[in-house]
C-alpha positions in Angstrom: 27.5 -29.1 38.2 27.7 -25.6 36.8 28.6 -24.9 33.2 31.7 -22.9 32.6 32.1 -19.9 30.4 33.1 -21.9 27.3 30.2 -24.3 27.8 27.6 -21.6 28.2 28.8 -19.8 25.1 28.6 -23.0 23.1 25.2 -23.9 24.5 23.9 -20.4 23.8 25.2 -20.3 20.3 23.5 -23.6 19.5 20.2 -22.3 21.0 20.4 -19.3 18.7 21.0 -21.4 15.7 19.8 -19.5 12.6 19.8 -16.1 14.3 22.2 -13.5 12.8 25.4 -12.9 14.8 24.4 -15.5 17.4 27.9 -16.1 18.7 28.6 -12.4 19.1 25.2 -11.9 20.9 25.9 -14.8 23.3 29.3 -13.4 24.2 27.9 -9.9 24.7 25.1 -11.3 26.9 27.4 -13.4 29.1 29.9 -10.6 29.4 27.0 -8.3 30.5 25.7 -10.7 33.1 29.2 -11.4 34.5 30.0 -7.7 34.4 33.2 -8.5 32.5 34.6 -7.6 29.1 34.6 -10.0 26.2 38.4 -10.5 26.5 37.8 -11.8 30.0 35.6 -14.6 28.6 38.4 -15.7 26.3 41.1 -15.7 29.0 38.9 -17.4 31.6 36.9 -19.7 29.4 37.2 -22.6 31.8 35.9 -20.6 34.8 32.7 -22.0 36.3 29.6 -19.7 36.2 27.5 -19.4 39.4 24.1 -21.0 39.4 22.4 -17.6 39.7 24.4 -16.1 36.8 23.7 -19.2 34.8 20.0 -18.9 35.5 20.0 -15.2 34.5 21.9 -16.1 31.3 19.4 -18.8 30.3 16.4 -16.5 31.0 17.8 -13.7 28.9 18.8 -16.2 26.2 15.1 -17.0 25.8 14.5 -13.3 25.0 17.2 -13.4 22.3 15.5 -16.5 20.8 12.3 -14.5 20.5 14.0 -11.7 18.7 14.4 -9.3 21.5 17.4 -7.0 20.7 20.5 -7.6 22.6 20.9 -3.8 23.1 17.6 -3.8 25.1 18.8 -6.6 27.3 22.2 -4.9 28.1 20.7 -1.4 27.9 23.6 -0.3 25.8 24.5 0.7 22.3 27.7 2.4 21.1 27.3 5.3 18.6 30.1 7.4 17.4 32.4 6.0 20.1 30.0 7.0 22.9 27.9 4.5 25.0 24.2 5.3 25.1 21.5 3.8 27.3 18.7 2.2 25.3 15.5 0.4 26.2 12.3 -0.6 24.3 11.0 3.0 24.4 13.5 4.2 21.8 15.0 3.0 18.5 18.5 1.5 18.7 20.9 4.0 17.1 22.4 2.6 13.9 25.8 3.3 12.3 24.2 4.8 9.1 22.8 7.6 11.3 26.3 8.8 11.9 26.1 10.3 8.4 23.4 12.7 9.6 25.6 13.6 12.6 28.6 14.3 10.3 26.7 16.5 7.9 25.0 18.4 10.7 28.4 19.2 12.3 29.7 20.5 9.0 26.8 22.9 8.7 27.1 24.1 12.3 30.8 24.8 12.0 30.6 26.4 8.5 27.6 28.6 9.4 28.6 29.3 13.0 25.2 28.1 14.1 24.1 28.9 17.6 20.6 27.4 18.0 20.1 23.7 17.1 17.0 21.5 17.2 16.9 17.7 17.0 13.3 16.8 16.1 12.2 13.2 17.0 15.2 12.8 19.2 14.5 9.3 20.6 17.5 8.2 22.6 19.1 11.6 22.1 22.1 9.9 20.4 22.2 12.4 17.4 22.1 15.7 19.3 24.3 14.4 22.2 26.9 13.2 19.7 26.9 16.5 18.0 27.0 18.5 21.2 29.8 16.3 22.6 32.0 16.7 19.4 31.4 20.5 19.4 31.9 21.0 23.2 35.4 22.4 22.7 34.4 25.1 20.3 34.6 28.6 21.6 31.2 29.6 20.3 28.2 29.2 22.6 25.7 26.7 21.0 22.3 26.0 22.5 20.9 22.5 21.8 17.2 21.6 21.9 15.7 18.1 21.5 12.0 17.1 21.2 10.0 14.0 21.0 6.3 13.0 21.3 7.2 10.2 23.8 7.8 11.2 27.4 9.4 7.8 28.0 11.8 8.4 25.1 12.7 11.8 26.5 13.4 10.1 29.9 16.0 8.0 28.0 17.4 11.0 26.2 17.8 12.9 29.5 19.5 9.9 31.0 22.0 9.9 28.1 22.6 13.6 28.3 23.5 13.3 31.9 25.6 10.2 31.3 27.6 12.1 28.7 27.7 15.4 30.7 25.9 17.3 27.9 23.4 20.1 28.4 20.3 19.8 26.2 17.0 21.6 26.5 14.3 18.9 26.1 10.7 19.5 25.0 7.9 17.0 24.8 6.1 17.8 21.6 4.3 16.2 18.6 6.7 17.6 16.0 6.4 21.4 16.4 3.2 21.5 18.4 4.7 22.7 21.7 7.8 24.4 20.3 7.9 28.1 20.6 8.4 29.5 17.1 10.2 32.5 18.6 13.2 30.3 19.2 14.2 30.3 15.5 16.8 27.6 14.8 19.8 27.8 12.6 19.4 24.1 11.7 16.8 21.5 12.4 18.0 17.9 12.4 15.7 15.0 12.2 15.5 11.2 11.8 11.7 10.8 11.8 9.7 7.6 11.4 9.9 6.8 7.7 8.8 3.1 7.2 5.6 2.4 5.3 3.0 1.1 7.7 2.4 -2.1 5.7 6.1 -2.8 5.4 6.6 -3.0 9.2 5.1 -6.5 9.4 7.8 -7.7 6.9 10.7 -6.3 9.0 13.0 -8.6 11.0 11.7 -9.7 14.3 14.3 -7.6 16.1 13.2 -4.4 14.4 9.6 -5.2 15.1 10.5 -5.3 18.8 11.5 -1.6 18.5 8.8 1.0 19.2 6.3 1.2 16.4 5.7 4.9 17.0 9.3 5.5 16.0 9.1 3.4 12.9 5.7 4.1 11.3 5.9 6.9 8.7 2.4 6.4 7.5 1.0 4.7 4.4 3.8 5.7 2.1 6.4 6.4 4.7 6.4 10.1 3.9 3.9 11.5 6.4 6.4 13.1 8.7 8.5 14.6 5.9 5.4 16.4 4.6 4.6 17.9 8.0 8.2 18.8 8.7 8.7 20.5 5.3 5.5 22.5 5.7 6.0 23.5 9.4 9.7 23.9 9.9 9.9 27.1 7.9 8.2 28.9 10.8 10.9 27.7 13.2 14.0 28.3 11.0 16.0 31.5 10.8 16.4 33.2 7.4 18.3 30.8 5.2 18.2 28.2 7.9 19.0 24.5 7.3 17.1 21.3 7.4 19.1 18.0 7.7 17.1 14.8 7.4 17.7 11.1 7.4 15.6 9.2 4.9 14.9 5.6 3.8 17.0 4.1 1.1 14.3 4.5 -1.6 12.9 8.0 -0.6 15.4 10.4 -2.0 13.4 11.6 -5.0 10.1 11.8 -3.1 11.5 13.7 -0.1 13.4 16.1 -2.4 10.1 16.8 -4.2 8.3 17.4 -0.9 11.0 19.8 0.2 11.2 21.8 -3.1 7.4 22.2 -3.1 7.7 23.8 0.3 10.4 26.3 -0.8 13.5 24.5 0.2 16.6 24.3 -1.9 18.3 20.9 -2.0 22.0 21.5 -1.1 23.3 18.0 -0.7 22.4 14.3 -1.1 24.5 11.9 0.9 24.8 8.1 0.8 25.5 5.8 3.8 28.2 3.2 4.3 26.2 0.7 2.1 25.9 3.3 -0.7 22.2 3.8 -0.1 20.7 7.3 -0.1 20.5 8.3 3.6 20.7 12.1 4.2 19.3 15.3 2.6 20.6 18.7 3.5 18.3 21.6 2.4 18.0 25.3 3.0 14.9 27.4 3.3 14.5 30.0 0.5 
């Protein structure tokens, strides 16, 4: 006899005992497999699930038990009210990164920026969110996005198409293949910033995300040094740099920027009151 929706949810939650948000993840998983919303699960909790769907649920439940992120199973993550495709080639966009989006939009509007680069774009969530929110402005804005990973760029391109946003994509190791004649008004970046040794101590779910997008070198600051040194050649006069940082990196990154002739304009905390974003201007 097949299990019904309520029984599968109970079984799955028990199987994920000890895993954070187990009940929520089980409901998301089952809704995804049935191609229904979560409200449907509540209203139709006594409905039997087909053997094929039950088998698929149990197989994917095993992935959750091993710490595989639910977002990679459903290939979906919401960010600033938009749905983005994600898989294990990109980091899963997090709510705290919305701070970087908000601060970047403020600069773009205040300075009437026309040429924008999202460095280390990953899923493209940052630049696509910015472009989407500015799509109704009368000024012509050109958006660029780069990443070292071809597979990450494939995801970002998929998301741009899914959200009907035009982005110019470049596969590049930081600035290596970016034409410095482009000259950007603002460079936005959420680079890898976790210390190499710390990665092994992260949650199993985070460790299932691509290491190349996490590893910021021995002290976590490797990419900030390169970006601070090289970005000046790609910014217009008085251009801006907006960076996401780790919770404990504010002083170190500010020091790196100032040594490279950037003026720190703004330091912004995230929803948990941790340091999260730096806005700087090239001198």
